[in-house]
C-alpha positions as CSV (number, residue, x, y, z in Angstrom):
1,M,-23.0,6.9,7.1
2,R,-22.4,3.8,9.0
3,I,-22.8,0.7,7.2
4,H,-23.8,-3.0,9.0
5,I,-22.3,-5.9,6.4
6,A,-22.5,-9.7,7.0
7,T,-22.2,-12.4,4.7
8,D,-21.6,-16.3,5.0
9,H,-18.9,-18.5,3.1
10,A,-20.0,-17.9,0.0
11,G,-19.6,-13.9,-0.1
12,L,-16.7,-13.7,2.0
13,E,-14.0,-12.6,-0.6
14,F,-16.5,-10.0,-2.4
15,S,-17.8,-8.5,1.2
16,Q,-14.2,-8.0,2.0
17,Q,-13.8,-6.2,-1.8
18,L,-17.4,-4.2,-0.7
19,Q,-16.1,-3.3,3.1
20,Q,-12.6,-2.0,1.8
21,H,-14.8,-0.2,-0.9
22,L,-17.1,1.6,1.3
23,A,-14.4,2.6,3.6
24,E,-12.7,4.4,0.9
25,A,-16.0,6.1,0.2
26,G,-15.9,8.0,4.1
27,H,-18.4,5.7,5.2
28,E,-18.4,4.0,9.0
29,V,-18.1,-0.3,7.9
30,V,-19.2,-2.3,10.6
31,D,-18.1,-6.2,10.0
32,H,-20.6,-8.7,11.6
33,G,-18.9,-11.8,10.4
34,P,-17.6,-14.3,9.7
35,K,-14.1,-13.6,9.5
36,E,-12.6,-16.7,8.2
37,Y,-13.8,-18.5,5.9
38,D,-16.2,-22.1,6.5
39,A,-17.9,-23.4,3.7
40,L,-20.1,-24.8,6.6
41,D,-20.8,-21.7,8.6
42,D,-24.7,-20.6,8.5
43,Y,-25.5,-17.2,7.7
44,P,-28.6,-16.5,9.8
45,A,-26.6,-15.3,12.8
46,F,-24.5,-13.2,11.0
47,C,-27.4,-11.2,8.8
48,I,-29.5,-10.9,11.8
49,N,-26.7,-9.2,13.8
50,A,-26.3,-6.9,10.7
51,A,-30.0,-6.0,10.8
52,Q,-30.6,-5.9,14.6
53,A,-27.6,-3.5,14.7
54,V,-28.8,-0.7,11.9
55,V,-32.0,-1.1,13.5
56,S,-30.6,-0.2,16.8
57,D,-28.8,2.7,15.2
58,Q,-32.0,4.1,13.7
59,I,-33.8,4.4,16.4
60,N,-30.9,6.0,18.0
61,D,-31.1,8.6,15.7
62,V,-27.6,7.1,13.9
63,D,-27.4,7.3,10.1
64,S,-26.6,4.0,8.8
65,L,-27.7,0.4,6.5
66,G,-26.8,-2.9,6.4
67,V,-25.9,-4.7,3.0
68,V,-25.6,-8.5,3.7
69,F,-24.5,-11.2,1.1
70,G,-24.5,-14.9,0.1
71,G,-24.8,-16.9,-2.8
72,S,-28.0,-15.6,-4.1
73,G,-28.8,-13.4,-1.2
74,N,-32.1,-15.1,-0.5
75,G,-31.6,-17.0,3.1
76,E,-29.9,-13.6,4.0
77,Q,-32.3,-11.8,3.0
78,M,-34.9,-13.5,5.0
79,A,-32.5,-13.8,8.1
80,A,-32.6,-9.5,8.2
81,N,-36.5,-9.7,8.0
82,K,-36.5,-11.7,10.5
83,V,-35.7,-9.0,12.9
84,V,-38.8,-6.3,13.7
85,G,-38.1,-3.5,12.4
86,A,-35.6,-4.6,9.2
87,R,-36.8,-4.0,6.3
88,A,-34.5,-6.3,3.5
89,A,-35.1,-6.2,-0.1
90,L,-33.0,-8.4,-2.4
91,V,-30.8,-6.2,-4.8
92,W,-30.4,-8.2,-8.5
93,N,-30.2,-4.5,-10.7
94,L,-29.7,-1.1,-10.2
95,S,-33.6,-0.3,-10.3
96,T,-34.6,-2.4,-7.4
97,A,-31.5,-1.4,-5.8
98,K,-33.0,2.2,-6.2
99,L,-36.8,1.1,-5.6
100,A,-35.9,-0.6,-2.1
101,R,-34.8,2.6,-1.0
102,E,-37.7,4.7,-2.7
103,H,-40.7,2.7,-1.8
104,N,-40.0,0.6,0.9
105,N,-38.0,2.6,2.5
106,A,-34.6,-0.5,3.1
107,N,-32.4,-0.2,5.7
108,V,-30.9,-3.7,4.3
109,I,-30.3,-5.6,1.3
110,S,-29.1,-8.5,0.0
111,I,-27.0,-9.3,-2.8
112,G,-26.2,-12.5,-4.3
113,A,-22.1,-13.1,-4.8
114,R,-22.6,-15.9,-7.2
115,Q,-24.9,-14.1,-8.9
116,H,-23.1,-10.4,-9.5
117,T,-19.5,-9.5,-10.4
118,V,-18.4,-7.0,-7.4
119,D,-18.3,-3.8,-9.5
120,E,-22.1,-5.0,-10.1
121,A,-22.2,-5.1,-6.8
122,I,-20.5,-1.8,-5.8
123,S,-22.5,-0.5,-8.1
124,F,-26.0,-1.6,-6.4
125,I,-24.9,-0.5,-3.4
126,D,-24.0,3.4,-4.0
127,A,-27.7,3.4,-5.5
128,F,-28.8,2.5,-3.0
129,I,-26.9,4.4,-0.3
130,A,-27.0,7.9,-2.4
131,E,-31.6,7.3,-3.1
132,P,-33.5,9.0,-0.3
133,F,-36.4,8.7,0.8
134,P,-38.9,10.8,-0.5
135,G,-41.7,9.9,2.1
136,D,-45.1,9.9,0.1
137,E,-47.9,8.8,1.4
138,R,-48.7,5.6,-0.5
139,H,-45.5,4.6,0.4
140,V,-45.3,5.5,4.0
141,R,-48.6,3.8,4.4
142,R,-47.7,0.7,3.0
143,I,-44.8,1.0,4.9
144,A,-46.6,1.5,8.2
145,Q,-49.0,-1.2,7.4
146,L,-46.0,-3.6,7.5
147,G,-44.6,-2.8,10.6
148,E,-48.1,-2.8,12.5
149,Y,-48.2,-6.5,11.2
150,E,-45.2,-7.3,12.2
151,T,-46.2,-5.8,16.2
152,T,-49.7,-7.7,16.1
153,G,-50.0,-9.9,13.6
154,T,-52.7,-7.1,12.4
155,I,-53.4,-4.5,9.7
156,E,-56.8,-3.2,10.9
157,G,-59.4,-2.1,8.2
158,K,-57.5,-5.0,5.6
159,G,-58.9,-7.9,6.1
160,V,-55.6,-9.7,7.7
161,D,-56.7,-11.4,10.5
162,P,-54.4,-14.1,12.0
163,L,-58.3,-16.0,12.7
164,D,-59.1,-16.6,9.7
């Protein structure tokens, strides 16, 4: 599987260790930056680029997922979710890593590098990658509603209207 990685300065060392783990597990790892430490770097472009690459791969039937890191993971998740088609979930334990795939078919996860050890993050990522999306009707329906709102600004029949 292809795994797209991005971070900010807070997650750089973390990211490098995780990339090594993923490569050793047989994944193709694509690093979207940064390449060197800069305490003033701006994470949005790195994370958006990783999310865009995941969405592009999936459109082209390439099996891929994304992982973004930051101090808390919050801003990185927000940045990734700006990409149409990205479904980025903030992950903080094994349960949220699995549920991100099982219930939301997340294609990107975000992890706070200052909140977890490398070993914890590795366990979250491995669980996320291993968990299949079962395709239950209720989850498919909800994901479709998110996509509908993302592209039209409404969810038909659900009382979501941008003019309200």
